[in-house]
VEXKETOR-753182 format. One record per residue (C-alpha): residue number from 0; residue in one letter; x, y, z. Coordinates in steps of 0.05 Angstrom, whole numbers, always signed. Each point is the difference from the previous one (the first is absolute). Layout:
<pts>
[NUM "A" [X Y Z]]
...
</pts>
This chain:
<pts>
[0 "X" [-276 -78 +256]]
[1 "X" [+36 -63 +12]]
[2 "X" [+71 -8 +20]]
[3 "X" [+31 -27 -68]]
[4 "X" [-45 +66 -37]]
[5 "X" [+29 +46 +50]]
[6 "X" [+77 -25 -14]]
[7 "X" [-7 -4 -76]]
[8 "X" [-28 +71 -8]]
[9 "X" [+47 +27 +51]]
[10 "X" [+56 -26 -38]]
[11 "X" [-27 +24 -63]]
[12 "X" [-8 +71 +36]]
[13 "X" [+71 -6 +23]]
[14 "X" [+19 -11 -72]]
[15 "X" [-34 +56 -27]]
[16 "X" [+28 +44 +60]]
[17 "X" [+73 -19 -12]]
[18 "X" [-3 +10 -72]]
[19 "X" [-41 +68 +1]]
[20 "X" [+51 +27 +55]]
[21 "X" [+67 -34 -27]]
[22 "X" [-10 -2 -72]]
[23 "X" [+40 -48 -41]]
[24 "X" [+45 -14 +72]]
[25 "X" [-65 -34 +28]]
[26 "X" [+4 -56 -61]]
[27 "X" [+44 -48 +37]]
[28 "X" [-36 +7 +64]]
[29 "X" [-48 -60 +20]]
[30 "X" [-55 -2 +55]]
[31 "X" [-26 -58 +42]]
[32 "X" [-56 +15 +50]]
[33 "X" [-24 -41 +53]]
[34 "X" [-47 +30 +46]]
[35 "X" [+25 +70 +25]]
[36 "X" [+69 -11 -25]]
[37 "X" [+34 +15 -62]]
[38 "X" [+67 -35 -25]]
[39 "X" [+39 +42 -52]]
[40 "X" [+51 -35 -38]]
[41 "X" [+48 +11 -60]]
[42 "X" [+48 +53 -16]]
[43 "X" [+1 +79 +0]]
[44 "X" [+50 +42 -36]]
[45 "X" [+21 +50 +58]]
[46 "X" [-5 -8 +77]]
[47 "X" [-54 +51 +7]]
[48 "X" [-40 -38 -43]]
[49 "X" [-3 -56 +51]]
[50 "X" [-32 +51 +53]]
[51 "X" [-47 +24 -52]]
[52 "X" [-27 -68 -16]]
[53 "X" [-8 -5 +77]]
[54 "X" [-41 +58 +6]]
[55 "X" [-44 -10 -56]]
[56 "X" [-17 -71 +31]]
[57 "X" [-10 +22 +69]]
[58 "X" [-55 +50 -32]]
[59 "X" [-37 -46 -19]]
[60 "X" [-66 -16 +27]]
[61 "X" [+3 -52 +56]]
[62 "X" [+70 -15 -3]]
[63 "X" [+35 +6 +69]]
[64 "X" [+64 -37 -17]]
[65 "X" [+49 +4 -55]]
[66 "X" [+49 -49 -10]]
[67 "X" [+59 +33 -51]]
[68 "X" [+34 -47 -27]]
[69 "X" [+27 +45 -61]]
[70 "X" [+70 +3 -20]]
[71 "X" [+38 +52 -34]]
[72 "X" [+19 -26 -68]]
[73 "X" [+74 +5 -20]]
[74 "X" [+19 +64 -49]]
[75 "X" [-25 -10 -65]]
[76 "X" [+21 +48 -60]]
[77 "X" [-43 +58 -15]]
[78 "X" [-57 -19 -40]]
[79 "X" [-11 +27 -70]]
[80 "X" [-63 +40 -25]]
[81 "X" [-27 -63 -36]]
[82 "X" [+3 -40 +55]]
[83 "X" [-33 +58 +50]]
[84 "X" [-51 -2 -57]]
[85 "X" [-15 -77 +7]]
[86 "X" [+6 +5 +78]]
[87 "X" [-59 +50 -5]]
[88 "X" [-47 -38 -47]]
[89 "X" [+15 -62 +45]]
[90 "X" [-18 +48 +62]]
[91 "X" [-67 +19 -32]]
[92 "X" [-15 -71 -24]]
[93 "X" [+15 -22 +78]]
[94 "X" [-47 +58 +29]]
[95 "X" [-54 -18 -51]]
[96 "X" [+0 -73 +18]]
[97 "X" [+0 +10 +70]]
[98 "X" [-59 +44 -4]]
[99 "X" [-37 -43 -40]]
[100 "X" [+12 -58 +49]]
[101 "X" [-18 +47 +55]]
[102 "X" [-65 +18 -37]]
[103 "X" [-18 -74 -12]]
[104 "X" [+3 -19 +73]]
[105 "X" [-43 +58 +16]]
[106 "X" [-50 -28 -49]]
[107 "X" [+9 -74 +2]]
[108 "X" [+31 -14 +68]]
[109 "X" [+48 -59 +3]]
[110 "X" [-22 -25 -67]]
[111 "X" [+52 +53 -25]]
[112 "X" [+49 -41 +24]]
[113 "X" [-16 -47 -58]]
[114 "X" [+16 +51 -51]]
[115 "X" [+67 +16 -24]]
[116 "X" [+8 +75 -28]]
[117 "X" [+56 +18 -42]]
[118 "X" [+11 +63 -35]]
[119 "X" [+47 +30 -63]]
[120 "X" [-9 +71 -24]]
[121 "X" [-69 +10 +29]]
[122 "X" [-27 -69 -26]]
[123 "X" [-28 -46 +59]]
[124 "X" [+0 -70 -7]]
[125 "X" [-44 -45 +49]]
[126 "X" [+11 -72 +0]]
[127 "X" [-28 -56 +47]]
[128 "X" [-59 -37 +19]]
[129 "X" [-63 +30 +32]]
[130 "X" [-60 -43 +16]]
[131 "X" [-53 +47 -32]]
[132 "X" [-9 +34 -65]]
[133 "X" [-27 +59 +46]]
[134 "X" [+64 +6 +31]]
[135 "X" [+38 +1 -55]]
[136 "X" [-48 +57 -26]]
[137 "X" [+21 +38 +59]]
[138 "X" [+78 -16 +0]]
[139 "X" [+0 +32 -79]]
[140 "X" [-42 +55 +13]]
[141 "X" [+38 +20 +64]]
[142 "X" [+66 -1 -42]]
[143 "X" [-29 +33 -56]]
[144 "X" [-22 +59 +48]]
[145 "X" [+69 +5 +27]]
[146 "X" [+34 +68 -4]]
[147 "X" [+59 -17 -49]]
[148 "X" [-34 -60 -31]]
[149 "X" [+3 +7 -74]]
[150 "X" [-28 -74 -16]]
[151 "X" [-21 -61 +34]]
[152 "X" [+27 -62 -28]]
[153 "X" [-57 -59 +33]]
[154 "X" [+41 -68 +10]]
[155 "X" [-44 -15 +64]]
[156 "X" [-29 -67 -12]]
[157 "X" [-68 -23 +29]]
[158 "X" [-8 -77 +13]]
[159 "X" [-51 -37 -42]]
[160 "X" [-67 +1 +32]]
[161 "X" [+24 +65 +42]]
[162 "X" [-58 +36 +21]]
[163 "X" [-18 +66 -32]]
</pts>
């Protein structure tokens, strides 16, 4: 596996691990991977979340150095139940998008970088440009067979003259 593919999949694995472990508190954490190093940026609500995020990142295969640049957000008012429900839906969508993208990298390699994956309520939209109809079909099938996917909206373009 090439370095770019490893970095992309490791960043997605980090996203899935952070969201799975931290729930909605992981939504504001961004990751950047270079070689065996990962950098965490963004805000968390509590000081202990700084530690948890660092541990999650350090447990990723191949990661030997964690640059934890997270900050603790200033106190915010308590969230309402409606806010909690909205964040729970956002969490589910983010996890689904990251899992679909990880599966795309596993199926079509670095071509997955050309595909944007967005989700809303279990509906997955794939957009971007792929060089062949075959890769497009693989991408759509991969999304359709991902756990939590209700439907796939295929907005992937294949250039005129793109091979089968």
